[in-house]
N, CA, C and O atoms as a MOPAC input file, in Angstrom:
PM7 MOZYME 1SCF
protein

 N      0.84500 1  -140.43900 1   -43.32300 1
 C      0.10500 1  -140.22200 1   -43.75200 1
 C     -0.07600 1  -140.40400 1   -45.23000 1
 O     -0.98200 1  -140.82700 1   -45.94900 1
 N      1.53200 1  -139.76300 1   -45.46900 1
 C      1.87700 1  -140.40300 1   -47.34000 1
 C      1.94800 1  -141.81100 1   -47.47500 1
 O      1.68200 1  -142.42300 1   -48.51000 1
 N      2.36800 1  -142.38600 1   -46.23800 1
 C      3.07500 1  -143.95200 1   -46.09800 1
 C      1.38300 1  -144.59100 1   -46.49100 1
 O      1.17000 1  -145.18700 1   -47.54700 1
 N      0.50800 1  -144.38800 1   -45.65400 1
 C     -0.67900 1  -144.62500 1   -46.07600 1
 C     -1.82600 1  -144.36000 1   -47.05100 1
 O     -3.02700 1  -144.62900 1   -47.09700 1
 N     -1.03800 1  -143.79100 1   -47.72300 1
 C     -1.82600 1  -143.36200 1   -48.94000 1
 C     -1.24000 1  -144.40300 1   -50.10100 1
 O     -1.87400 1  -144.99000 1   -50.97800 1
 N     -0.21000 1  -144.42400 1   -49.89000 1
 C      0.41600 1  -145.33500 1   -50.85500 1
 C      0.61100 1  -146.75600 1   -50.61900 1
 O      0.80500 1  -147.71300 1   -51.36900 1
 N      0.48500 1  -146.59200 1   -49.13300 1
 C      0.11000 1  -148.50000 1   -49.17800 1
 C     -1.21200 1  -148.54900 1   -49.28400 1
 O     -1.62000 1  -149.69400 1   -49.09100 1
 N     -1.91700 1  -147.90000 1   -49.47500 1
 C     -3.71300 1  -147.83200 1   -50.11200 1
 C     -4.00000 1  -148.00200 1   -51.79700 1
 O     -4.78600 1  -148.78900 1   -52.32400 1
 N     -3.32100 1  -147.24600 1   -52.30200 1
 C     -2.81500 1  -147.32300 1   -53.90700 1
 C     -2.41200 1  -148.86300 1   -54.19100 1
 O     -2.93600 1  -149.51800 1   -55.09100 1
 N     -1.39700 1  -149.37700 1   -53.29800 1
 C     -0.76800 1  -151.25800 1   -54.17800 1
 C     -2.22600 1  -152.10900 1   -53.27500 1
 O     -2.67100 1  -153.17500 1   -53.70200 1
 N     -2.70600 1  -151.53700 1   -52.23400 1
 C     -3.59800 1  -152.86600 1   -51.91100 1
 C     -4.84700 1  -152.50100 1   -52.26600 1
 O     -5.85700 1  -153.10800 1   -51.91200 1
 N     -4.82900 1  -151.46500 1   -53.00100 1
 C     -6.21400 1  -151.32700 1   -54.15100 1
 C     -5.85900 1  -152.27700 1   -55.83700 1
 O     -6.53100 1  -152.84100 1   -56.70000 1
 N     -4.24200 1  -151.95600 1   -55.53800 1
 C     -4.12100 1  -152.44400 1   -57.30100 1
 C     -4.22700 1  -153.84000 1   -57.43100 1
 O     -4.40200 1  -154.44100 1   -58.49000 1
 N     -4.02800 1  -154.70400 1   -55.44800 1
 C     -4.16700 1  -156.06500 1   -55.39000 1
 C     -5.31600 1  -156.32000 1   -55.30700 1
 O     -5.51500 1  -157.43300 1   -55.79200 1
 N     -6.45800 1  -155.73600 1   -54.83400 1
 C     -8.18700 1  -156.03600 1   -54.46900 1
 C     -8.77200 1  -156.17100 1   -56.07100 1
 O     -9.46000 1  -157.09700 1   -56.50100 1
 N     -8.12700 1  -154.55600 1   -57.08800 1
 C     -8.59800 1  -155.14900 1   -58.66900 1
 C     -8.07300 1  -156.48400 1   -59.21400 1
 O     -8.74500 1  -156.91300 1   -60.15200 1
 N     -7.27100 1  -157.06500 1   -58.93100 1
 C     -6.47800 1  -158.24300 1   -59.85000 1
 C     -7.14900 1  -159.12900 1   -59.54700 1
 O     -7.64000 1  -159.84600 1   -60.41800 1
 N     -7.45900 1  -159.43100 1   -57.69200 1
 C     -8.25700 1  -160.95500 1   -57.61100 1
 C     -9.85600 1  -160.33700 1   -57.68500 1
 O    -10.83100 1  -160.91600 1   -57.20800 1
 N     -9.87700 1  -159.38000 1   -58.20500 1
 C    -11.68900 1  -159.47200 1   -57.99900 1
 C    -11.49300 1  -159.73600 1   -59.94200 1
 O    -12.46300 1  -160.20400 1   -60.53900 1
 N    -10.48400 1  -159.46400 1   -60.56100 1
 C    -10.90600 1  -159.77800 1   -62.14300 1
 C    -11.01000 1  -161.13700 1   -61.67800 1
 O    -12.05000 1  -161.79300 1   -61.60800 1
 N     -9.31500 1  -161.67600 1   -61.22300 1
 C     -9.59200 1  -163.31100 1   -61.29200 1
 C    -10.67600 1  -163.94800 1   -60.55700 1
 O    -11.14100 1  -165.00500 1   -60.98300 1
 N    -11.12000 1  -163.41500 1   -59.50400 1
 C    -12.66600 1  -164.45600 1   -59.37100 1
 C    -14.11200 1  -163.72200 1   -60.30900 1
 O    -15.29200 1  -164.01600 1   -60.11800 1
 N    -13.82000 1  -163.17700 1   -60.86400 1
 C    -14.57500 1  -162.64800 1   -62.19900 1
 C    -14.62200 1  -163.47900 1   -63.02900 1
 O    -15.58200 1  -163.83300 1   -63.71200 1
 N    -13.14500 1  -163.98800 1   -63.01100 1
 C    -12.78400 1  -165.09700 1   -64.18800 1
 C    -13.16100 1  -166.49800 1   -63.95600 1
 O    -12.89800 1  -167.37200 1   -64.78300 1
 N    -13.81600 1  -166.75200 1   -62.76700 1
 C    -14.41300 1  -167.68800 1   -62.58900 1
 C    -15.38100 1  -168.40600 1   -62.60800 1
 O    -15.51300 1  -169.62900 1   -62.58300 1
 N    -16.35500 1  -167.23000 1   -62.67400 1
 C    -18.12800 1  -166.39800 1   -62.66100 1
 C    -18.34200 1  -166.35400 1   -63.53400 1
 O    -17.47500 1  -165.81700 1   -64.22300 1
 N    -20.13500 1  -167.04400 1   -64.58300 1
 C    -20.37000 1  -166.66600 1   -65.10600 1
 C    -20.73900 1  -164.14800 1   -64.88000 1
 O    -21.73500 1  -163.82300 1   -64.23500 1
 N    -20.12200 1  -163.36400 1   -65.28500 1
 C    -21.25700 1  -162.18400 1   -64.99900 1
 C    -21.17700 1  -161.58800 1   -66.80600 1
 O    -20.82200 1  -162.04700 1   -67.89200 1
 N    -21.76100 1  -160.28800 1   -66.25000 1
 C    -22.14700 1  -159.68600 1   -67.31400 1
 C    -21.40100 1  -158.39900 1   -67.43000 1
 O    -21.53400 1  -157.37200 1   -66.76500 1
 N    -20.66600 1  -158.64400 1   -68.31900 1
 C    -19.54900 1  -157.45100 1   -68.45100 1
 C    -20.01200 1  -156.29500 1   -68.96100 1
 O    -19.08700 1  -155.69800 1   -69.51100 1
 N    -21.03600 1  -155.71200 1   -69.02400 1
 C    -21.67300 1  -154.36300 1   -68.89800 1
 C    -22.38500 1  -154.02100 1   -67.77500 1
 O    -22.98500 1  -152.94700 1   -67.82000 1
 N    -22.46400 1  -154.72500 1   -66.71600 1
 C    -22.50800 1  -154.49200 1   -65.45600 1
 C    -21.54000 1  -153.18100 1   -64.83900 1
 O    -20.36000 1  -153.33900 1   -64.52700 1
 N    -22.18300 1  -152.02800 1   -64.74300 1
 C    -20.85300 1  -150.89200 1   -64.05200 1
 C    -19.93900 1  -151.00500 1   -63.27000 1
 O    -18.86400 1  -150.43100 1   -63.44700 1
 N    -20.15800 1  -151.66600 1   -62.38600 1
 C    -19.16600 1  -152.32000 1   -61.40300 1
 C    -17.92900 1  -153.28700 1   -62.11000 1
 O    -16.76200 1  -152.92700 1   -61.95400 1
 N    -18.21700 1  -154.44500 1   -62.84100 1
 C    -17.54600 1  -155.01700 1   -63.36100 1
 C    -16.48200 1  -154.26100 1   -64.86000 1
 O    -15.43300 1  -154.63500 1   -65.38600 1
 N    -17.37700 1  -153.12600 1   -65.10700 1
 C    -16.69200 1  -152.56900 1   -66.00900 1
 C    -15.86600 1  -151.70100 1   -65.92800 1
 O    -15.28900 1  -151.20500 1   -66.89500 1
 N    -15.64400 1  -151.30100 1   -64.37600 1
 C    -14.96700 1  -150.25900 1   -64.06000 1
 C    -13.54800 1  -151.06200 1   -63.32100 1
 O    -12.43800 1  -150.53300 1   -63.26400 1
 N    -13.93200 1  -152.65700 1   -62.70500 1
 C    -12.87400 1  -153.32500 1   -62.39200 1
 C    -11.98400 1  -153.76900 1   -63.86100 1
 O    -10.75800 1  -153.67800 1   -63.79800 1
 N    -12.52000 1  -154.16700 1   -64.95300 1
 C    -12.28100 1  -154.63500 1   -65.76100 1
 C    -11.40500 1  -153.04400 1   -66.92800 1
 O    -10.70100 1  -153.20500 1   -67.92500 1
 N    -11.72100 1  -152.01200 1   -66.43900 1
 C    -11.10000 1  -150.79400 1   -67.29100 1
 C     -9.95500 1  -150.31000 1   -65.84800 1
 O     -9.12200 1  -149.41300 1   -65.97900 1
 N    -10.09900 1  -150.91800 1   -64.84000 1
 C     -9.09500 1  -150.63000 1   -64.25100 1
 C     -7.85100 1  -151.54100 1   -63.67600 1
 O     -6.85600 1  -151.20400 1   -63.03500 1
 N     -8.19700 1  -152.55300 1   -64.05200 1
 C     -7.42200 1  -153.55000 1   -63.55000 1
 C     -6.25000 1  -153.47200 1   -65.13500 1
 O     -5.03000 1  -153.32500 1   -65.06700 1
 N     -7.23400 1  -153.64800 1   -66.71400 1
 C     -6.24700 1  -154.01500 1   -67.43200 1
 C     -4.92500 1  -153.33100 1   -67.80600 1
 O     -4.22400 1  -153.81800 1   -68.69300 1
 N     -4.51200 1  -152.04400 1   -67.05600 1
 C     -3.64600 1  -151.16300 1   -67.46200 1
 C     -2.54700 1  -151.67800 1   -66.45200 1
 O     -1.51600 1  -151.00900 1   -66.38500 1
 N     -2.67700 1  -152.89100 1   -65.59600 1
 C     -2.00100 1  -153.80000 1   -64.46900 1
 C     -1.95100 1  -155.01600 1   -64.96600 1
 O     -1.08500 1  -155.69400 1   -64.41300 1
 N     -2.72900 1  -155.73900 1   -66.06200 1
 C     -2.49900 1  -157.08700 1   -66.33400 1
 C     -1.77300 1  -156.62900 1   -68.25800 1
 O     -1.30600 1  -157.50700 1   -68.98400 1
 N     -1.81000 1  -156.05300 1   -68.42000 1
 C     -2.00300 1  -155.41400 1   -70.43700 1
 C     -0.55600 1  -155.94500 1   -70.37300 1
 O     -0.52800 1  -157.14700 1   -70.64200 1
 N      0.48200 1  -155.49100 1   -70.13900 1
 C      1.26900 1  -156.02500 1   -69.94900 1
 C      2.63700 1  -156.92200 1   -69.59500 1
 O      3.84300 1  -156.70400 1   -69.71000 1
 N      1.65400 1  -158.29400 1   -68.99400 1
 C      1.97300 1  -159.47500 1   -68.65800 1
 C      1.44400 1  -159.73200 1   -69.32000 1
 O      2.02000 1  -160.16200 1   -70.31900 1
 N      0.14600 1  -159.69400 1   -69.32700 1
 C     -0.95900 1  -160.88300 1   -70.66300 1
 C      0.24200 1  -160.39100 1   -72.63500 1
 O      0.18900 1  -161.25400 1   -73.51100 1
 N      0.74100 1  -159.61800 1   -72.80400 1
 C      1.66100 1  -159.72300 1   -73.59800 1
 C      2.73200 1  -160.29600 1   -73.50500 1
 O      2.82800 1  -161.15400 1   -74.38300 1
 N      3.56900 1  -160.24300 1   -72.88000 1
 C      4.70100 1  -161.36800 1   -72.58600 1
 C      4.60500 1  -162.94200 1   -72.99900 1
 O      5.30600 1  -163.67800 1   -73.69400 1
 N      3.06600 1  -163.16200 1   -72.02900 1
 C      3.15100 1  -164.84300 1   -71.64600 1
 C      1.40000 1  -164.52400 1   -72.17400 1
 O      0.53700 1  -164.00200 1   -71.46800 1
 N      1.24400 1  -164.98900 1   -73.53300 1
 C      0.38500 1  -164.92600 1   -74.23200 1
 C     -0.68000 1  -166.21700 1   -73.29100 1
 O     -0.09000 1  -167.16900 1   -72.78000 1
 N     -1.89000 1  -166.12600 1   -73.18700 1
 C     -2.52900 1  -167.09800 1   -72.36400 1
 C     -2.35100 1  -167.88300 1   -73.37200 1
 O     -1.21000 1  -168.34300 1   -73.33300 1
 N     -2.80200 1  -168.16300 1   -74.04500 1
 C     -3.32700 1  -169.08100 1   -75.39900 1
 C     -2.27400 1  -170.40300 1   -75.97500 1
 O     -2.53700 1  -171.44100 1   -76.58100 1
 N     -0.70900 1  -169.68900 1   -75.36300 1
 C      0.49400 1  -170.61000 1   -75.37700 1
 C      0.28300 1  -171.73600 1   -74.64400 1
 O      0.13300 1  -172.87900 1   -75.07400 1
 N      0.27500 1  -171.16000 1   -72.92000 1
 C     -0.05700 1  -172.39600 1   -72.29100 1
 C     -1.89600 1  -172.92200 1   -71.28800 1
 O     -2.07900 1  -173.79800 1   -70.44300 1
 N     -2.91900 1  -171.89000 1   -71.92500 1
 C     -3.72300 1  -172.54000 1   -71.85000 1
 C     -4.37600 1  -171.80300 1   -70.40900 1
 O     -5.42000 1  -172.22700 1   -69.91400 1
 N     -3.65900 1  -170.72700 1   -69.86100 1
 C     -3.92300 1  -170.64100 1   -68.31900 1
 C     -3.34400 1  -168.85800 1   -68.69400 1
 O     -2.32800 1  -168.44200 1   -69.25100 1
 N     -4.46400 1  -168.19700 1   -68.12200 1
 C     -3.44400 1  -166.93000 1   -68.16300 1
 C     -2.76200 1  -166.93800 1   -66.73500 1
 O     -3.24300 1  -167.40700 1   -65.70300 1
 N     -1.41500 1  -166.25700 1   -66.91500 1
 C     -0.84100 1  -166.55400 1   -65.63800 1
 C     -0.67000 1  -164.55500 1   -65.46200 1
 O     -0.64500 1  -164.18400 1   -64.28800 1
 N     -0.61800 1  -163.99300 1   -65.99600 1
 C     -0.82900 1  -162.42200 1   -65.76500 1
 C     -0.84200 1  -161.65900 1   -64.47200 1
 O     -0.07600 1  -160.84000 1   -63.96500 1
 N     -2.18100 1  -162.31000 1   -64.05200 1
 C     -2.22100 1  -162.14700 1   -62.61100 1
 C     -1.48200 1  -162.01800 1   -61.43000 1
 O     -1.49800 1  -161.13600 1   -60.57200 1
 N     -0.82400 1  -163.05700 1   -61.53400 1
 C      0.22000 1  -163.90400 1   -60.84500 1
 C      1.55300 1  -163.00000 1   -61.28000 1
 O      2.39000 1  -162.87400 1   -60.38600 1
 N      1.74000 1  -162.58300 1   -62.10500 1
 C      3.12300 1  -161.79100 1   -62.63200 1
 C      2.86400 1  -160.32500 1   -62.34300 1
 O      3.77200 1  -159.49400 1   -62.36300 1
 N      1.46800 1  -159.99700 1   -62.04400 1
 C      1.24700 1  -158.43100 1   -62.06900 1
 C      1.34000 1  -158.66800 1   -59.97000 1
 O      2.06200 1  -158.07300 1   -59.17100 1
 N      0.67400 1  -159.35700 1   -59.81300 1
 C      1.00000 1  -159.25600 1   -58.33200 1
 C      2.54700 1  -159.33400 1   -57.39900 1
 O      2.88300 1  -158.92600 1   -56.28700 1
 N      3.29200 1  -160.13700 1   -58.59200 1
 C      4.38300 1  -160.14100 1   -57.96700 1
 C      5.17400 1  -158.58900 1   -58.07300 1
 O      5.55800 1  -158.09600 1   -57.01200 1
 N      5.40100 1  -157.85600 1   -59.32700 1
 C      5.24900 1  -157.16100 1   -59.97700 1
 C      5.30200 1  -155.96500 1   -58.84900 1
 O      6.31100 1  -155.31500 1   -58.57400 1
 N      3.88300 1  -155.79900 1   -58.20100 1
 C      3.21500 1  -155.18800 1   -57.56800 1
 C      3.82500 1  -155.06000 1   -56.41100 1
 O      3.88300 1  -153.99400 1   -55.79900 1
 N      4.44200 1  -156.39000 1   -55.93400 1
 C      4.91700 1  -156.97500 1   -54.79000 1
 C      6.59300 1  -155.91800 1   -54.40700 1
 O      7.16500 1  -155.18000 1   -53.60500 1
 N      6.66900 1  -156.65400 1   -55.78300 1
 C      8.17200 1  -155.58100 1   -56.24100 1
 C      8.61300 1  -154.26400 1   -55.95800 1
 O      9.33100 1  -154.01300 1   -54.99000 1
 N      8.29800 1  -153.59700 1   -56.59100 1
 C      6.73900 1  -151.82300 1   -56.72300 1
 C      7.40000 1  -151.30100 1   -55.04700 1
 O      8.21100 1  -150.57800 1   -54.46800 1
 N      6.18600 1  -152.44100 1   -54.86600 1
 C      5.98800 1  -151.57200 1   -53.30700 1
 C      6.75900 1  -151.41600 1   -52.44500 1
 O      6.70600 1  -150.54700 1   -51.57500 1
 N      7.70900 1  -152.38300 1   -52.60900 1
 C      9.11300 1  -152.97800 1   -51.72700 1
 C     10.05800 1  -151.62500 1   -51.82200 1
 O     10.47400 1  -150.88000 1   -50.93400 1
 N     10.26400 1  -151.60300 1   -53.54800 1
 C     11.07100 1  -150.99000 1   -53.30000 1
 C     11.00100 1  -149.39300 1   -53.36400 1
 O     12.00600 1  -148.68800 1   -53.45300 1
 N      9.48300 1  -148.83200 1   -53.29800 1
 C      8.68600 1  -148.07800 1   -53.33800 1
 C      8.89700 1  -147.25100 1   -51.50500 1
 O      9.10500 1  -146.10300 1   -51.11300 1
 N      8.72700 1  -148.40800 1   -50.92400 1
 C      8.46300 1  -148.01300 1   -49.15000 1
 C     10.27300 1  -147.84200 1   -48.57200 1
 O     10.63000 1  -147.16500 1   -47.60900 1
 N     11.26400 1  -148.74200 1   -49.56800 1
 C     12.17600 1  -148.52100 1   -48.77100 1
 C     13.21700 1  -147.69100 1   -49.12700 1
 O     14.28800 1  -147.50900 1   -48.54800 1
 N     12.48400 1  -146.86600 1   -50.85600 1
 C     13.38200 1  -145.82400 1   -51.03200 1
 C     12.81700 1  -144.38700 1   -50.05100 1
 O     13.49100 1  -143.53800 1   -49.46800 1
 N     11.36400 1  -144.53800 1   -50.16000 1
 C     10.97300 1  -143.30500 1   -49.73800 1
 C     10.87000 1  -143.59700 1   -47.57500 1
 O     11.05900 1  -142.68500 1   -46.77000 1
 N     10.62100 1  -144.69600 1   -47.28800 1
 C     10.70100 1  -144.50200 1   -46.06600 1
 C     12.01300 1  -145.63700 1   -45.43900 1
 O     12.29900 1  -145.64800 1   -44.24200 1

């Protein structure tokens, strides 16, 4: 049971980052409630990586890729320790 809950939380983090990436490719209304929530929930996941590698230096925001790698590593570590 606890395994499924933890796994769901990590999957939700992946989906939020993926949704944020898709939103960056299409025109959208930032004030729409669903879009606002996606930004609100994904910002804490992306912000540390955006501070490390600012997009203005290379012209491309790589923070989603680094965030997904970090989530993957944390997921592996958590499951290795707990299960």
